[in-house]
C-alpha positions as CSV (number, residue, x, y, z in Angstrom):
1,M,6.7,-3.1,77.6
2,D,5.2,0.4,78.0
3,A,6.9,1.5,74.8
4,E,5.4,-1.4,72.9
5,L,1.9,-0.6,74.2
6,S,2.3,3.1,73.4
7,S,3.4,2.3,69.9
8,A,0.5,-0.1,69.4
9,Q,-2.0,2.6,70.7
10,E,-0.5,5.2,68.3
11,E,-1.0,2.8,65.3
12,A,-4.5,2.1,66.4
13,H,-5.4,5.8,66.1
14,M,-3.3,6.5,63.0
15,P,-5.4,6.9,59.8
16,V,-5.2,4.2,57.1
17,Y,-4.9,5.5,53.5
18,H,-5.3,3.6,50.2
19,P,-2.7,5.0,47.7
20,T,-4.1,2.5,45.2
21,P,-7.3,0.5,45.5
22,S,-5.4,-2.7,46.4
23,Q,-3.2,-1.2,49.0
24,A,-3.9,0.0,52.6
25,R,-1.2,1.6,54.6
26,L,-0.8,3.6,57.8
27,A,-0.2,7.3,57.3
28,S,3.3,6.9,58.7
29,Q,4.2,4.4,56.0
30,L,3.4,6.6,53.0
31,T,6.1,8.2,50.9
32,E,6.2,12.0,50.7
33,E,4.9,11.7,47.1
34,E,2.0,9.6,48.1
35,Q,1.1,12.0,50.9
36,V,1.1,14.9,48.4
37,R,-1.1,13.0,46.0
38,I,-3.6,12.1,48.7
39,A,-3.6,15.7,49.9
40,Q,-4.3,17.0,46.4
41,R,-7.2,14.5,46.0
42,I,-8.7,15.6,49.4
43,G,-8.4,19.2,48.2
44,L,-10.3,18.5,45.0
45,I,-13.0,16.5,46.8
46,Q,-13.7,19.5,49.1
47,H,-14.6,21.6,46.0
48,L,-17.3,19.2,44.8
49,P,-20.9,20.4,45.3
50,R,-22.8,19.1,48.3
51,G,-26.5,18.2,48.4
52,V,-29.0,16.0,46.8
53,Y,-28.8,15.3,43.1
54,D,-32.0,16.3,41.3
55,G,-32.2,14.8,37.8
56,G,-35.1,17.1,36.8
57,R,-38.3,15.9,35.2
58,D,-37.1,15.5,31.7
59,G,-33.4,15.0,32.4
60,S,-32.5,18.3,30.8
61,E,-32.3,20.1,34.1
62,K,-29.6,18.5,36.2
63,K,-28.6,20.4,39.3
64,I,-27.6,19.9,42.9
65,R,-30.0,21.0,45.5
66,E,-28.6,22.1,48.8
């Protein structure tokens, strides 16, 4: 019984990933290839600019304000 409870608690704290928009799986259920793909996406997201988008007055000046 304790082993079942421990396993359920671990799953409750394990992140859920969406390898495709229609799928949701626990991190432990992903294949190595899916894990690599998700890690690459996370790495790319970290390089996006942060801040508030400022469209500019006439639209010709588009920039991110930090």
